[in-house]
C-alpha positions as CSV (number, residue, x, y, z in Angstrom):
1,M,0.0,0.0,0.0
2,N,1.5,3.3,-1.2
3,L,-0.3,6.0,0.8
4,K,0.4,9.7,0.1
5,R,-0.8,12.6,2.2
6,L,-2.7,14.7,-0.4
7,F,-4.4,18.0,-0.8
8,I,-5.9,19.9,-3.7
9,A,-5.1,23.6,-4.0
10,F,-4.8,26.7,-6.2
11,D,-1.1,27.4,-6.3
12,L,0.1,31.0,-6.3
13,S,2.4,32.8,-8.7
14,N,5.9,33.5,-7.6
15,E,5.0,37.2,-7.6
16,K,2.1,36.7,-5.2
17,K,4.3,34.4,-3.0
18,D,6.9,37.2,-2.8
19,Q,4.2,39.8,-1.8
20,I,2.9,37.5,0.9
21,A,6.5,36.8,2.1
22,D,6.8,40.6,2.6
23,I,3.8,40.5,4.8
24,A,5.2,37.6,6.8
25,Y,8.5,39.4,7.2
26,D,6.7,42.5,8.5
27,L,4.8,40.4,11.0
28,D,8.0,38.7,12.2
29,S,9.6,42.2,12.6
30,L,6.6,43.2,14.7
31,G,7.2,40.3,17.1
32,V,4.7,37.7,15.9
33,R,6.1,34.3,17.0
34,G,5.0,30.9,15.7
35,N,5.7,28.5,12.8
36,F,5.9,30.7,9.7
37,S,5.0,28.9,6.5
38,P,7.8,28.7,4.0
39,V,7.3,31.0,0.9
40,E,7.2,28.0,-1.4
41,N,4.3,26.5,0.5
42,Y,1.8,29.4,0.1
43,H,-1.4,28.2,-1.6
44,L,-5.2,28.2,-1.3
45,T,-6.4,24.8,-0.1
46,L,-9.6,23.5,-1.8
47,A,-9.7,20.1,-0.2
48,F,-7.4,18.2,2.2
49,L,-7.6,14.5,1.4
50,G,-5.2,13.1,4.0
51,N,-3.6,9.7,3.3
52,Q,-4.7,8.3,0.0
53,E,-3.6,5.5,-2.4
54,D,-5.6,6.2,-5.5
55,V,-3.9,9.2,-7.0
56,E,-5.1,8.3,-10.5
57,G,-8.8,8.3,-9.4
58,I,-8.5,11.6,-7.6
59,S,-6.7,13.1,-10.6
60,R,-9.6,12.1,-12.9
61,I,-12.0,14.0,-10.7
62,I,-9.8,17.1,-10.6
63,E,-9.3,17.0,-14.3
64,K,-13.1,16.7,-15.0
65,H,-13.8,19.8,-12.8
66,A,-10.9,21.8,-14.2
67,K,-12.0,21.2,-17.8
68,G,-15.4,22.7,-17.0
69,S,-14.1,25.8,-15.2
70,S,-12.6,29.1,-16.1
71,L,-10.3,31.4,-14.3
72,F,-11.1,32.5,-10.8
73,F,-10.2,35.8,-9.2
74,S,-10.0,36.8,-5.5
75,N,-8.5,39.5,-3.4
76,H,-7.2,39.9,0.1
77,Q,-7.8,42.8,2.5
78,E,-7.2,41.6,6.0
79,L,-5.5,39.2,8.4
80,Q,-7.6,36.5,10.0
81,F,-7.0,34.6,13.2
82,L,-8.2,31.0,13.1
83,P,-8.3,29.4,16.6
84,S,-6.9,25.9,17.1
85,R,-5.7,23.6,19.9
86,D,-2.1,24.9,19.5
87,G,-2.9,28.6,19.9
88,G,-4.1,29.4,16.4
89,T,-3.2,30.2,12.9
90,L,-2.7,33.6,11.3
91,A,-3.9,33.8,7.7
92,I,-4.7,36.1,4.9
93,K,-8.5,36.1,4.4
94,L,-9.5,36.0,0.8
95,T,-12.7,37.3,-0.7
96,V,-13.8,35.1,-3.5
97,E,-16.3,34.9,-6.3
98,Q,-19.4,32.8,-5.8
99,K,-18.4,30.7,-8.8
100,M,-15.2,29.7,-7.0
101,I,-17.3,28.6,-3.9
102,D,-19.6,26.6,-6.3
103,F,-16.5,25.0,-7.9
104,V,-15.0,24.0,-4.6
105,N,-18.3,22.6,-3.3
106,S,-18.9,20.6,-6.5
107,L,-15.3,19.2,-6.4
108,R,-15.6,18.3,-2.8
109,E,-19.0,16.6,-3.3
110,D,-17.6,14.5,-6.2
111,L,-14.6,13.5,-4.1
112,R,-16.9,12.6,-1.2
113,D,-19.1,10.5,-3.5
114,H,-16.0,8.5,-4.5
115,G,-14.8,8.1,-0.9
116,Y,-11.8,10.4,-1.1
117,F,-13.0,13.3,1.1
118,S,-15.1,13.3,4.3
119,D,-14.6,16.8,5.7
120,R,-18.0,18.6,6.0
121,K,-16.6,22.0,7.1
122,S,-17.4,24.9,4.8
123,F,-14.7,26.2,2.4
124,L,-12.8,29.0,4.2
125,P,-10.6,30.8,1.6
126,H,-7.3,31.8,3.2
127,I,-3.6,31.6,2.8
128,T,-1.8,30.4,6.0
129,L,1.1,32.6,7.2
130,V,1.8,31.4,10.7
131,R,0.8,28.4,12.7
132,S,1.0,28.0,16.5
133,I,0.9,31.7,17.2
134,H,2.7,32.5,20.4
135,K,1.9,36.2,20.8
136,D,-1.0,38.6,20.3
137,I,-1.4,39.8,16.8
138,P,-0.3,43.4,16.3
139,Q,-2.4,45.9,14.3
140,Y,-1.3,45.4,10.7
141,H,-2.9,46.7,7.5
142,I,-2.4,44.8,4.3
143,K,-2.9,46.5,1.0
144,S,-5.7,44.9,-1.1
145,S,-4.4,42.7,-3.9
146,E,-6.0,40.6,-6.6
147,Y,-5.2,37.0,-7.2
148,R,-5.7,35.1,-10.5
149,F,-6.1,31.3,-10.3
150,D,-5.8,29.5,-13.6
151,S,-5.0,26.0,-12.6
152,V,-5.7,23.4,-9.9
153,T,-2.9,21.4,-8.4
154,L,-2.8,18.0,-6.6
155,F,-0.1,18.2,-4.0
156,E,1.6,15.7,-1.8
157,S,2.5,16.9,1.7
158,I,5.6,15.4,3.1
159,L,6.1,15.7,6.8
160,E,9.5,15.0,8.5
161,R,10.1,15.3,12.2
162,G,11.8,18.6,13.0
163,K,11.4,20.0,9.5
164,K,8.9,22.2,7.7
165,A,6.3,20.5,5.6
166,K,7.3,20.0,2.0
167,Y,4.6,20.3,-0.7
168,I,5.3,18.5,-3.9
169,P,3.0,19.3,-6.9
170,L,2.0,15.9,-8.4
171,I,-0.3,17.1,-11.2
172,V,-1.4,20.5,-12.4
173,Y,-4.7,20.9,-14.3
174,P,-5.3,24.2,-16.2
175,L,-8.8,25.6,-15.9
176,Q,-10.2,25.2,-19.4
177,G,-13.9,26.0,-19.4
178,G,-15.6,29.2,-20.5
179,R,-16.9,31.8,-18.1
């Protein structure tokens, strides 16, 4: 059995990753402490699948949805604190189009129908900056910025003790449908 820890996401352009890295740098300079996400790991998660064996079956579902969908746009305007057992996560909250929410819900439902996804939580569009926050969040204003998503990526998440998670893109599907 060859299990892989998988998730589906919109990857970000290097330009966007650099802009977000500037925000993370500012937060670090302001004294925010926790586990900062590496720049190369910035993405917008659509569905976390956990340990899976059938990469091919999952890929067919992603491809079907990508073929029927066009570009998506989003923007960010504020930081968001997401409480958790280990203190919480600081993220960039994204405002998204309804058609993106519909896309994600449809993709998740299809994955659920095939036994690949069981999470029933609502889609919460965000980009994780810092996990396990160890200090109060300072007042910080982020300039609004638009994001363009033109493909869907199936990632493998590799966890090694004492190291940051490594995200490996397995397959990238361009969004090919009309508006």
